[in-house]
C-alpha positions in Angstrom: -166.6 -15.3 171.2 -167.4 -13.0 174.2 -165.1 -13.5 177.2 -166.7 -15.7 179.9 -167.3 -13.5 182.9 -166.0 -14.8 186.2 -168.8 -16.5 188.1 -169.2 -16.7 191.8 -171.2 -19.1 193.9 -173.7 -17.7 196.4 -172.1 -16.4 199.6 -172.4 -18.9 202.5 -173.5 -16.3 205.2 -177.2 -17.2 205.0 -178.6 -20.6 204.1 -182.1 -22.2 204.0 -183.4 -24.9 206.3 -187.0 -25.0 204.9 -188.9 -23.3 202.1 -192.6 -22.7 202.7 -193.8 -21.7 199.3 -197.3 -20.8 198.1 -197.8 -20.1 194.3 -200.9 -18.9 192.6 -200.7 -19.3 188.8 -203.0 -17.3 186.5 -203.7 -19.6 183.6 -205.3 -16.8 181.5 -202.8 -13.9 181.7 -199.7 -16.2 182.2 -198.4 -14.7 185.5 -198.1 -16.1 188.9 -198.0 -14.6 192.4 -195.8 -16.2 195.0 -195.3 -16.0 198.8 -192.1 -17.5 200.3 -191.4 -18.0 203.9 -188.0 -19.6 204.3 -186.6 -20.8 207.6 -183.0 -19.7 207.3 -179.8 -19.7 209.3 -177.5 -16.7 209.4 -174.1 -18.2 209.9 -172.2 -14.9 209.8 -173.6 -11.4 210.7 -174.4 -9.5 207.5 -176.7 -6.8 206.2 -177.5 -8.4 202.9 -178.9 -11.7 201.5 -177.9 -12.9 198.1 -180.1 -15.4 196.3 -180.8 -16.7 192.8 -183.7 -15.1 191.0 -184.5 -14.8 187.3 -187.5 -13.1 185.6 -189.1 -12.5 188.9 -190.1 -9.2 190.5 -189.9 -9.0 194.3 -192.7 -6.8 195.8 -191.7 -6.9 199.5 -189.0 -8.7 201.5 -188.3 -8.9 205.2 -186.3 -11.0 207.7 -187.7 -11.9 211.1 -184.9 -13.1 213.5 -186.3 -15.7 215.9 -188.0 -13.9 218.9 -187.2 -10.5 217.5 -188.6 -7.6 215.4 -189.2 -7.9 211.7 -186.6 -6.1 209.6 -187.8 -4.8 206.1 -185.4 -5.0 203.2 -184.7 -1.5 201.8 -183.3 -2.4 198.4 -183.5 -5.2 195.9 -180.5 -5.1 193.5 -181.0 -7.5 190.6 -177.9 -8.8 188.8 -179.7 -10.1 185.8 -176.6 -11.5 184.0 -175.9 -13.7 187.0 -179.5 -14.4 187.8 -179.1 -13.2 191.3 -180.7 -10.6 193.6 -179.2 -8.9 196.6 -181.6 -7.9 199.4 -180.2 -5.1 201.5 -181.3 -4.5 205.1 -181.1 -1.3 207.2 -179.6 -3.1 210.1 -177.3 -6.1 210.6 -178.8 -9.6 210.6 -177.2 -11.4 213.6 -176.2 -15.0 213.6 -179.0 -17.5 214.5 -182.2 -18.6 212.8 -185.1 -16.6 211.5 -187.6 -16.4 208.7 -187.1 -14.7 205.4 -190.4 -13.5 203.9 -190.7 -12.6 200.2 -193.8 -11.6 198.1 -193.1 -11.7 194.4 -194.7 -12.1 190.9 -193.3 -14.0 188.0 -194.2 -14.9 184.4 -195.6 -18.3 183.2 -193.2 -18.3 180.3 -193.3 -20.2 177.1 -189.6 -21.1 177.0 -190.1 -24.5 178.6 -188.0 -23.8 181.6 -188.8 -22.7 185.1 -192.5 -22.4 185.8 -193.9 -22.4 182.2 -197.2 -22.7 180.3 -198.0 -25.7 178.2 -200.8 -25.5 175.6 -203.4 -28.2 175.1 -206.8 -28.6 173.5 -209.7 -29.9 175.5 -211.9 -32.8 174.0 -214.4 -30.0 173.1 -211.7 -28.3 171.0 -211.0 -25.3 173.3 -207.3 -24.2 173.6 -206.2 -24.0 177.3 -203.0 -23.9 179.2 -201.5 -25.9 182.0 -198.7 -24.7 184.2 -195.7 -27.0 184.7 -192.1 -27.0 185.9 -188.8 -27.9 184.4 -186.1 -26.9 186.9 -183.1 -29.0 185.9 -180.4 -27.8 186.1 -180.7 -24.1 187.1 -184.3 -22.9 186.5 -186.0 -23.2 190.0 -184.9 -19.5 190.3 -187.5 -18.7 187.6 -190.3 -19.9 189.9 -189.2 -18.5 193.3 -186.2 -16.7 194.7 -183.9 -19.5 196.2 -180.4 -20.7 196.8 -180.4 -22.6 193.5 -177.2 -24.7 193.8 -177.3 -28.5 194.2 -175.3 -28.6 197.4 -177.6 -26.1 199.2 -180.4 -28.4 200.3 -183.5 -27.9 202.4 -187.0 -29.3 202.9 -190.0 -27.8 201.0 -193.6 -27.2 202.0 -195.4 -26.4 198.7 -198.9 -25.0 198.4 -200.6 -24.2 195.1 -203.7 -22.0 194.7 -205.6 -23.2 191.6 -209.0 -23.2 189.9 -211.1 -25.9 191.7 -211.7 -27.9 188.5 -207.9 -28.4 187.9 -205.5 -31.0 189.2 -202.5 -29.8 191.2 -199.5 -32.1 191.7 -196.1 -31.8 193.4 -193.4 -34.1 194.6 -195.3 -35.1 197.7 -198.9 -36.2 198.5 -201.7 -33.8 199.1 -202.3 -33.2 202.9 -205.0 -30.5 202.7 -207.3 -29.0 200.1 -209.5 -26.1 201.2 -211.4 -23.2 199.6 -209.4 -20.1 198.9 -210.8 -17.2 201.0 -210.6 -14.4 198.3 -212.2 -16.4 195.4 -214.7 -19.2 195.6 -213.5 -20.6 192.2 -210.1 -21.4 193.7 -208.8 -23.9 196.1 -205.5 -24.0 198.1 -203.8 -27.4 197.8 -201.2 -28.2 200.4 -198.5 -30.9 200.0 -196.6 -32.8 202.6 -193.0 -31.7 203.5 -190.4 -33.2 201.2 -187.2 -34.9 202.3 -184.0 -32.7 202.4 -183.2 -32.1 198.7 -181.8 -29.8 196.1 -184.0 -27.1 194.5 -183.8 -28.5 191.0 -185.7 -31.6 192.2 -188.8 -29.6 193.2 -191.7 -30.0 190.7 -195.3 -29.0 190.3 -198.0 -29.2 187.7 -201.5 -27.5 187.4 -203.8 -28.7 184.6 -206.6 -31.0 183.6 -205.8 -34.7 183.8 -207.3 -38.1 184.3 -205.3 -40.8 186.2 -205.0 -44.5 186.7 -203.5 -45.8 189.9 -202.1 -48.9 191.7 -199.9 -49.9 194.6 -196.4 -51.4 194.1 -195.7 -54.5 196.2 -193.9 -52.2 198.6 -197.1 -50.2 199.2 -196.0 -47.1 197.3 -199.0 -45.5 195.6 -198.3 -45.2 191.9 -200.4 -42.9 189.6 -200.1 -42.1 186.0 -201.8 -38.9 184.9 -202.9 -38.5 181.2 -204.8 -35.9 179.2 -208.5 -36.0 179.9 -210.3 -39.0 178.2 -207.0 -40.8 177.6 -206.6 -42.7 180.9 -206.4 -46.0 179.0 -203.1 -44.9 177.5 -201.6 -44.6 181.0 -202.1 -48.4 181.7 -198.7 -49.5 180.3 -196.8 -46.8 182.1 -198.5 -47.8 185.3 -197.5 -51.4 184.9 -193.9 -50.4 184.2 -193.8 -48.0 187.2 -195.3 -50.6 189.6 -192.8 -53.2 188.5 -189.8 -51.0 188.6 -190.0 -49.5 192.1 -189.3 -52.8 193.9 -186.4 -53.4 191.5 -184.7 -50.3 192.7 -185.2 -51.2 196.3 -183.9 -54.7 195.8 -181.0 -53.6 193.6 -179.7 -50.8 195.9 -181.0 -52.1 199.2 -182.4 -48.6 199.7 -186.2 -48.2 199.7 -188.0 -45.5 197.7 -188.0 -42.5 200.0 -191.5 -41.0 199.3 -195.0 -42.2 199.9 -196.1 -41.9 196.3 -194.9 -41.5 192.8 -196.8 -39.7 190.0 -195.9 -40.0 186.4 -197.3 -37.5 184.0 -197.1 -37.1 180.3 -196.6 -33.4 179.8 -197.7 -32.5 176.3 -194.6 -30.4 175.5 -191.6 -32.6 175.2 -189.7 -35.1 177.1 -186.9 -33.1 178.7 -185.6 -36.6 179.2 -186.6 -38.7 182.0 -188.9 -38.3 184.9 -186.5 -38.9 187.8 -187.2 -41.3 190.5 -186.0 -39.6 193.6 -184.7 -43.0 194.5 -181.1 -42.7 194.3 -180.9 -39.9 196.8 -179.5 -37.2 194.6 -176.2 -36.1 196.1 -173.7 -33.9 194.6 -171.5 -30.9 195.2 -171.7 -28.6 192.1 -172.7 -29.2 188.6 -169.4 -30.9 187.7 -170.9 -34.1 189.1 -174.2 -33.7 187.3 -172.9 -36.2 184.7 -172.7 -38.9 187.3 -176.3 -38.3 188.4 -177.7 -38.1 184.9 -175.5 -40.9 183.4 -176.5 -43.1 186.3 -180.2 -42.3 186.1 -180.1 -43.1 182.4 -178.1 -46.4 182.8 -180.2 -47.6 185.7 -183.4 -47.1 183.7 -182.2 -49.4 181.0 -181.0 -51.9 183.6 -184.4 -51.8 185.2 -186.3 -52.2 181.9 -184.1 -55.1 181.0 -184.9 -56.8 184.3 -188.7 -56.2 184.1 -189.1 -56.7 180.3 -186.2 -58.9 179.0 -188.0 -59.4 175.7 -187.4 -55.8 174.7 -183.7 -56.4 174.1 -183.2 -53.0 175.6 -179.4 -53.0 175.6 -179.3 -53.1 171.8 -181.6 -50.0 171.8 -179.2 -48.4 174.3 -176.3 -48.9 172.0 -178.3 -47.4 169.1 -179.7 -44.5 171.1 -177.0 -43.5 173.6 -173.7 -45.2 173.0 -173.3 -44.4 169.3 -174.6 -40.9 169.7 -172.1 -40.2 172.4 -169.2 -41.6 170.3 -170.2 -39.4 167.4 -169.9 -36.2 169.5 -166.9 -37.4 171.5 -164.8 -37.9 168.4 -165.0 -34.2 167.6 -162.2 -31.8 168.5 -165.0 -29.7 170.1 -165.9 -32.4 172.6 -165.3 -32.1 176.4 -164.6 -34.5 179.2 -167.7 -35.8 181.0 -166.4 -34.2 184.2 -166.2 -30.5 183.3 -165.8 -27.7 185.7 -168.7 -25.4 185.2 -168.0 -21.7 185.4 -171.3 -19.9 184.9 -174.7 -21.6 185.2 -175.6 -20.6 181.6 -173.0 -23.1 180.6 -174.9 -25.9 182.3 -177.5 -26.3 179.5 -174.7 -26.6 177.0 -172.4 -28.9 178.9 -175.1 -31.3 179.8 -175.5 -32.5 176.3 -175.4 -36.0 174.9 -171.8 -36.3 176.1 -172.7 -36.0 179.8 -175.8 -38.1 179.6 -175.1 -40.7 177.0 -171.3 -41.1 177.4 -171.9 -40.9 181.2 -174.4 -43.8 181.0 -172.1 -45.7 178.6 -169.0 -45.6 180.8 -171.1 -46.6 183.8 -172.4 -49.6 181.8 -168.8 -50.5 180.9 -167.8 -50.1 184.6 -170.6 -52.3 185.7 -169.5 -55.0 183.2 -165.8 -54.7 184.3 -166.6 -55.0 188.1 -169.4 -57.6 187.8 -173.0 -57.2 189.1 -172.4 -58.6 192.6 -169.5 -56.4 193.6 -171.1 -53.4 191.8 -174.3 -53.8 194.0 -172.1 -54.2 197.1 -170.2 -51.0 196.3 -173.3 -49.0 195.4 -175.0 -50.0 198.7 -171.9 -48.9 200.6 -171.9 -45.5 198.8 -175.6 -44.9 199.2 -175.6 -45.7 202.9 -172.7 -43.5 203.5 -173.9 -40.4 201.6 -177.6 -40.5 202.1 -177.9 -37.0 203.5 -174.4 -35.6 202.7 -173.0 -34.4 199.4 -170.8 -36.8 197.6 -168.3 -36.3 194.8 -167.5 -38.7 191.9 -164.3 -39.8 193.8 -166.4 -41.1 196.7 -168.3 -43.5 194.4 -165.0 -44.8 192.9 -163.7 -45.4 196.4 -166.7 -47.5 197.4 -166.6 -49.5 194.2 -162.9 -50.0 194.5 -163.1 -51.4 198.1 -166.0 -53.7 197.0 -164.2 -55.1 193.9 -160.5 -54.9 194.6 -160.0 -53.4 191.1 -158.3 -50.1 190.3 -161.6 -48.3 189.7 -160.5 -44.7 190.2 -157.4 -45.1 187.9 -159.5 -46.7 185.2 -162.4 -44.3 185.4 -160.3 -41.1 185.5 -159.1 -42.0 182.0 -162.7 -42.0 180.8 -164.2 -39.0 182.7 -161.3 -36.5 183.0 -160.1 -36.5 179.4 -162.3 -36.2 176.4 -162.6 -38.7 173.6 -162.1 -42.5 173.5 -159.6 -44.9 171.9 -159.6 -46.7 168.6 -158.3 -50.3 169.1 -156.5 -51.6 166.1 -156.3 -55.4 166.0 -154.4 -57.9 163.9 -154.4 -61.7 164.3 -152.0 -64.5 163.5 -152.6 -68.3 163.8 -149.8 -69.9 165.7 -150.4 -73.7 165.8 -153.6 -74.1 167.8 -153.6 -70.5 169.2 -154.7 -67.2 167.8 -152.2 -64.4 168.7 -153.7 -60.9 168.7 -151.7 -57.6 168.4 -153.6 -54.7 169.9 -152.8 -51.1 169.9 -154.7 -48.0 171.0 -154.8 -44.5 169.7 -157.3 -41.6 170.3 -160.2 -41.9 167.7 -160.8 -38.6 165.9 -163.6 -37.8 163.5 -161.1 -36.0 161.3 -158.8 -39.0 160.8 -155.9 -40.7 162.6 -154.7 -38.8 165.7 -151.6 -36.8 164.7 -150.8 -34.9 168.0 -147.6 -35.2 169.9 -148.4 -37.1 173.1 -151.4 -39.3 172.4 -153.8 -39.7 175.4 -154.1 -43.2 176.8 -157.0 -45.1 178.3 -157.3 -48.0 180.6 -159.6 -50.1 178.5 -161.5 -53.2 179.8 -161.5 -55.4 176.7 -163.6 -58.6 176.1 -162.8 -61.1 173.3 -165.3 -63.6 171.9 -165.0 -66.3 169.1 -167.4 -68.1 166.9 -167.2 -71.1 169.2 -169.5 -69.2 171.6 -170.5 -65.7 170.3 -172.4 -64.8 173.5 -169.5 -65.5 176.0 -166.2 -63.7 176.6 -163.4 -66.2 175.9 -161.0 -63.7 177.5 -161.2 -60.4 179.5 -158.2 -58.1 179.9 -157.5 -54.6 181.0 -155.5 -52.8 178.3 -153.4 -50.3 180.3 -150.6 -49.5 177.7 -150.4 -48.4 174.1 -149.7 -51.9 172.7 -150.4 -55.4 173.9 -150.1 -58.9 172.6 -152.7 -61.4 173.7 -152.8 -65.2 173.1 -156.2 -66.9 172.7 -155.7 -70.6 173.4 -157.3 -73.3 171.2 -158.8 -71.3 168.4 -159.2 -73.1 165.1 -158.1 -71.4 161.9 -161.6 -71.2 160.6 -163.1 -69.5 163.7 -163.6 -65.8 163.8 -162.5 -63.6 166.7 -164.4 -60.4 167.8 -163.5 -57.7 170.3 -166.0 -55.8 172.5 -168.6 -58.4 173.2 -172.1 -56.8 173.6 -170.6 -53.5 172.4 -170.1 -52.5 176.1 -166.6 -51.0 176.0 -166.6 -47.4 175.0 -164.1 -47.7 172.1 -164.1 -48.4 168.4 -162.4 -51.4 166.8 -160.4 -51.5 163.5 -159.9 -55.1 162.3 -157.3 -56.2 159.8 -159.1 -56.9 156.5 -158.7 -60.7 156.9 -160.4 -60.5 160.4 -163.2 -58.4 159.0 -163.7 -60.7 156.1 -164.1 -63.6 158.4 -166.8 -61.8 160.5 -169.1 -61.2 157.5 -170.6 -64.7 157.6 -171.4 -64.1 161.3 -173.6 -61.2 160.2 -175.2 -63.1 157.3 -176.1 -66.2 159.3 -177.0 -64.1 162.4 -174.6 -66.1 164.7 -173.2 -62.8 165.9 -175.6 -61.3 168.5 -177.7 -58.3 167.3 -175.8 -55.8 169.5 -172.5 -57.0 168.0 -173.8 -56.8 164.5 -174.9 -53.2 165.1 -171.6 -52.3 166.8 -169.5 -53.7 164.0 -171.4 -51.8 161.2 -171.4 -48.6 163.3 -167.7 -48.7 163.9 -167.0 -49.3 160.2 -169.2 -46.4 159.2 -167.4 -44.0 161.6 -164.0 -45.2 160.4 -165.1 -44.5 156.8 -166.4 -41.1 157.8 -163.1 -40.3 159.4 -161.2 -41.4 156.3 -159.5 -44.3 158.1 -161.1 -46.9 155.7 -162.9 -46.5 152.4 -166.7 -46.0 152.4 -166.9 -48.7 149.8 -165.8 -51.2 152.6 -168.9 -50.2 154.5 -171.3 -50.6 151.6 -170.0 -54.1 151.2 -170.6 -54.9 154.9 -174.1 -53.3 154.6 -175.0 -55.8 151.9 -174.3 -58.6 154.4 -177.4 -57.5 156.4 -179.9 -59.0 153.9 -181.3 -61.5 156.5 -181.3 -59.1 159.4 -184.5 -59.4 161.5 -183.7 -56.9 164.3 -185.4 -53.5 164.4 -182.7 -51.7 166.3 -179.9 -53.0 164.1 -181.9 -51.8 161.0 -182.6 -48.5 162.7 -178.9 -47.8 163.1 -178.0 -49.0 159.6 -180.8 -46.9 158.2 -179.6 -43.9 160.0 -176.1 -44.3 158.7 -177.3 -44.9 155.1 -179.4 -41.7 155.6 -176.3 -39.7 156.5 -174.5 -41.1 153.4 -177.5 -40.3 151.3 -177.6 -36.7 152.5 -173.9 -36.4 151.8 -174.4 -37.7 148.2 -177.3 -35.3 147.6 -174.4 -32.9 146.9 -173.3 -35.0 143.9 -174.9 -35.9 140.5 -175.2 -39.6 141.3 -177.8 -39.2 144.2 -180.1 -41.5 142.2 -177.5 -44.4 142.3 -177.4 -44.4 146.1 -181.2 -44.5 146.1 -181.0 -47.7 144.1 -178.6 -49.1 146.7 -181.1 -48.2 149.4 -183.8 -50.0 147.6 -181.6 -53.1 147.1 -180.7 -53.2 150.8 -184.3 -52.7 152.1 -186.5 -54.5 149.6 -185.9 -58.1 150.8 -186.9 -57.2 154.4 -189.8 -55.1 153.0 -191.1 -58.1 151.1 -190.8 -60.4 154.1 -192.7 -57.9 156.4 -195.4 -56.8 153.9 -197.8 -54.0 154.9 -200.0 -55.7 157.4 -199.2 -57.0 160.9 -198.7 -60.8 161.2 -200.3 -62.7 164.1 -198.1 -62.9 167.1 -195.5 -60.3 166.1 -194.1 -57.9 168.8 -194.1 -54.1 168.8 -190.6 -54.0 167.4 -191.8 -55.7 164.2 -194.4 -53.0 163.8 -191.7 -50.3 164.3 -189.5 -52.2 161.7 -192.3 -52.3 159.2 -192.7 -48.5 159.5 -189.0 -47.9 159.2 -188.5 -50.1 156.1 -191.6 -48.9 154.2 -190.5 -45.3 154.9 -187.1 -46.0 153.5 -188.4 -47.7 150.4 -191.1 -45.1 149.9 -188.7 -42.2 150.3 -186.2 -43.8 147.8 -189.1 -44.1 145.3 -189.5 -47.9 145.3 -192.3 -48.3 142.8 -194.6 -50.9 144.5 -194.2 -49.2 147.9 -195.1 -45.8 146.4 -198.2 -47.1 144.7 -199.5 -49.0 147.8 -198.8 -45.9 150.0 -200.9 -43.7 147.7 -203.7 -46.2 147.7 -203.8 -46.5 151.5 -203.4 -42.7 151.9 -206.5 -42.1 149.8 -208.5 -44.6 151.8 -207.3 -43.1 155.0 -208.3 -39.5 154.0 -211.7 -40.7 152.7 -212.3 -42.4 156.0 -212.7 -45.9 154.4 -209.7 -47.5 156.1 -207.9 -45.6 158.8 -204.1 -46.2 158.8 -202.7 -47.8 161.9 -200.4 -45.5 163.9 -197.2 -47.1 162.9 -197.9 -46.9 159.2 -198.8 -43.2 159.2 -195.3 -41.6 159.2 -194.0 -43.8 156.3 -197.2 -43.3 154.2 -197.4 -39.5 154.9 -193.7 -39.2 154.1 -193.9 -41.2 150.9 -196.9 -39.4 149.4 -195.6 -36.0 150.3 -192.1 -36.6 148.8 -193.7 -37.8 145.6 -196.7 -35.5 145.8 -197.9 -32.0 144.9 -199.6 -28.9 146.3 -202.9 -30.9 146.8 -201.1 -33.5 148.9 -199.6 -30.8 151.1 -203.0 -29.2 151.6 -204.5 -32.5 152.6 -201.7 -33.0 155.2 -202.2 -29.6 156.7 -206.0 -30.3 156.9 -205.2 -33.6 158.7 -203.0 -31.6 161.1 -205.7 -29.2 161.9 -208.2 -32.0 162.6 -206.0 -34.1 164.7 -207.1 -34.3 168.3 -204.0 -36.1 169.6 -200.8 -34.0 169.9 -198.9 -37.1 168.9 -200.6 -37.1 165.5 -199.9 -33.4 165.0 -196.2 -34.0 165.8 -196.1 -37.0 163.4 -197.4 -34.8 160.6 -195.1 -31.8 161.5 -192.0 -34.1 161.3 -192.7 -35.2 157.7 -193.8 -32.0 156.1 -190.2 -31.3 155.1 -190.3 -34.2 152.6 -192.1 -31.8 150.1 -189.8 -31.2 147.2 -191.0 -28.1 145.2 -189.4 -24.7 146.3 -192.8 -22.9 146.7 -194.3 -25.7 148.8 -191.1 -25.8 151.0 -191.6 -22.0 151.6 -195.3 -22.7 152.6 -194.1 -25.4 155.1 -191.6 -23.0 156.6 -194.2 -20.2 157.0 -196.5 -22.8 158.6 -193.7 -23.6 161.1 -194.0 -20.2 162.7 -197.8 -20.0 162.6 -200.2 -20.3 165.5 -201.0 -23.9 164.3 -197.7 -25.2 165.6 -196.7 -25.1 169.3 -193.5 -23.1 169.8 -191.5 -26.2 170.9 -192.5 -28.1 167.7 -191.5 -25.3 165.3 -188.0 -26.7 165.6 -188.9 -30.1 164.2 -190.8 -28.7 161.3 -187.8 -26.5 160.2 -185.4 -29.4 160.9 -187.5 -31.7 158.7 -187.3 -29.2 155.8 -183.5 -29.0 156.3 -183.2 -32.8 156.3 -185.7 -33.4 153.5 -183.8 -32.3 150.4 -180.9 -30.3 149.0 -183.2 -27.3 148.3 -184.9 -27.7 151.7 -181.5 -27.4 153.4 -180.7 -24.1 151.7 -184.3 -22.7 152.2 -184.3 -23.7 155.9 -181.0 -21.9 156.6 -182.2 -18.8 154.8 -185.5 -18.9 156.7 -183.6 -19.1 160.1 -181.4 -16.2 159.1 -184.4 -14.1 158.0 -186.4 -14.9 161.1 -183.6 -15.1 163.6 -184.9 -12.4 166.0 -188.3 -14.1 166.4 -186.8 -17.6 166.8 -184.1 -16.4 169.3 -186.7 -14.6 171.4 -188.8 -17.7 171.5 -186.1 -20.0 172.8 -183.4 -17.8 174.2 -181.1 -19.8 176.5 -183.0 -23.1 176.4 -181.8 -26.3 174.7 -184.2 -25.8 171.7 -182.1 -23.2 170.1 -179.2 -25.6 170.0 -181.4 -28.3 168.5 -182.7 -25.8 165.9 -179.2 -24.9 164.8 -178.0 -28.5 164.7 -180.9 -29.8 162.6 -180.7 -27.0 160.1 -177.0 -26.8 159.3 -175.5 -30.2 159.9 -176.3 -31.5 156.4 -174.1 -29.0 154.6 -170.9 -30.4 153.0 -169.2 -27.4 151.4 -166.2 -25.7 153.2 -167.5 -22.2 152.7 -170.8 -23.0 154.5 -168.9 -23.6 157.7 -167.5 -20.1 157.4 -170.9 -18.7 156.7 -172.5 -20.4 159.7 -169.7 -19.2 162.0 -169.9 -15.6 160.7 -173.7 -15.5 161.1 -173.5 -16.5 164.8 -170.6 -14.1 165.4 -172.9 -11.2 164.5 -176.0 -12.9 166.0 -174.7 -14.5 169.2 -176.5 -17.4 170.9 -174.3 -18.0 174.0 -176.1 -21.1 175.1 -175.5 -22.8 171.8 -171.9 -21.8 171.4 -170.6 -25.4 171.6 -173.3 -26.7 169.3 -172.3 -24.1 166.7 -168.7 -25.2 166.9 -169.6 -28.8 166.6 -171.8 -28.1 163.5 -169.0 -26.1 161.7 -166.6 -28.9 162.5 -169.1 -31.4 161.0 -169.6 -29.4 157.9 -165.8 -29.4 157.2 -165.7 -33.1 157.9 -168.5 -33.8 155.5 -166.8 -31.7 152.8 -163.5 -33.7 153.3 -165.4 -37.0 153.2 -167.1 -36.1 150.0 -163.8 -35.0 148.3 -162.1 -38.2 149.5 -164.6 -40.9 148.7 -167.2 -39.6 146.2 -165.5 -40.9 143.1 -164.8 -44.4 144.5 -168.4 -44.7 145.8 -169.7 -43.7 142.4 -167.5 -46.3 140.7 -168.6 -49.0 143.1 -172.3 -48.2 142.6 -171.9 -48.2 138.8 -170.0 -51.5 138.8 -172.7 -53.0 141.1 -175.3 -52.0 138.6 -173.4 -53.7 135.8 -173.0 -57.0 137.7 -175.6 -57.3 140.6 -174.3 -59.2 143.6 -175.5 -62.7 144.1 -177.1 -62.7 147.6 
């Protein structure tokens, strides 16, 4: 790997007070012109100004000291590697305030970062482009020269010069809209001055949109912008936004600081969340980005739970964020949440699922450990104290500690400053009327039991529940040493005991076999809450993957989920079965695991049927799609026949498939279809007017099985028909679709590497592409091949992803060697004597 070059922050001699910025995007030739007038303060006499700047050409630059003559810059020295420019002046700039003026041009790139172009089709079928921004974490510098570090804050006055039939949006409300003197087809839209904030929070959009609007009960104007003609679809988002703003205000006791909030569905991708500027974003350097991101993510869930309790959102959190973070954090290539960032190109890499999802998970655990009342109290102290100043992670711990009287800093440092998390091993013994638990902690590693010298230790908040009341903690303790003995009073011999109520603690649990056995009825009769059923199954699956228990144990537990009604629980189980199924595609008994999949999913498939039942919620519709997709993919006869029948009616226009049945039906007919089926799908793709439908089709094309059709899908991925950011999911779908697809996709990436790399360069899409295409391999030598390829074709922003993938390939290979035979035996024996359910 190339040596990391030393990285320096911007010098502190000159700093901005206000940016007055006017940008004029050209939506036809994909460039933009910019004029910046920044009120700046020279703190120390100097003859140069260093700023961040990337993919921008400066035309002229000058500095006007207050009440003095303009000084023109005589040189612009670009340091492209560091994304900086040094402006040199012929005479010294004296201390005091002045105005820095820069005229520049830039490119509306298609890399989905900075100021970029986003392709859309008008209702009349014409392809057009919008111009939108994505600055987090270090891409404001692609839109205008600036001091692009989070601690260097200023106010912003933004103006956009745009075609008069387009909508222009920015952080603030429009204060003026007037004809542009040089061209009657353009207008200049001026926005109000922002509060003091970091550059990466600046945002603007130019495009064609309809909107729906309302006022929240605090009088904030809320608008949701949607593609033209689709305003109806913005109604739900509008309702959510109007309900959530007051929640933030009540929770933190800090009102929303801006007069309006606009939400917009950008056609390209969700680079994650649209941030409410509510929690005044304060932080020193990118090290603390995890706190901001983790917090934003956690608070969103808290808010949804408050406004829509029926969504059971915390179960979804565990499935989407918590288990994802644990998967990555168990690898040797993980990193602590708090990482010191050297060079900004590392920011994209480091703020991966570990920062966001583990960040949110440990904040959820912290909130549970402190209790809601003291947590609110501490947060309010913190926000009031650091409203306009920069704060570090330690400042938050201090506020929460003084509000709760608990050792918050000591506890949290074990979770943020070291990577990984513990495996808690538990054994129980009945002593008269009490249950005595022996707990021990060790670092959990994906590669098996931790074998290092001095094992890291955590301070673990642990909750314990029993079958007497599965929804209540019978005991809460802080485990602050390697081993502990805990006595649970008055627990009858026939009652089960479970750790980690609500799957809130960021650890995995390994039960003795007797304890595990006693928990199975709690899964069958659903007396264990959904989030606990999910956590139990997920822990076991990871333990099997790590070789700590046998995979056969997990298959037995999976069979206990026959009565499971919950979508999120099924979604996680299905995902794990999918991983196992991919692993076993390397063996000659792949068909047997498909039989197992059919057995597990057919009872729920029969209960749900194909058509919505009166009064069911949206999670039931999602569950139906999931289950039918699983059964169809596994070749369940009745499902396949019905899918083909409905597909035919859909294509002929007799009976259009409802949105949630499309993916499973498309997937099923493609996997068991031929060249004609693929042609029909590609035709449906061309005709689709909603981007969502195009994406839905793109994601399932990889299910095709024949080698020549797989090649056709891969070629299609790079064609004009597919937007650049969606190419990744087409290739990823091929890699995940079949054993042959996996090999073909990897070869395709190697053959077309130059084009793919030029498309995505340093963005997060290149990491996603690599991960999706190689993570299914399970042969040792493939890890070497992947590593060697990227040594000769470096992708610096994906270095960590490549290491994680190679590690996962080796883990898959070890798993297969270890358990393939016993899984095969179990599946054969099951066939011989089917279990009585």
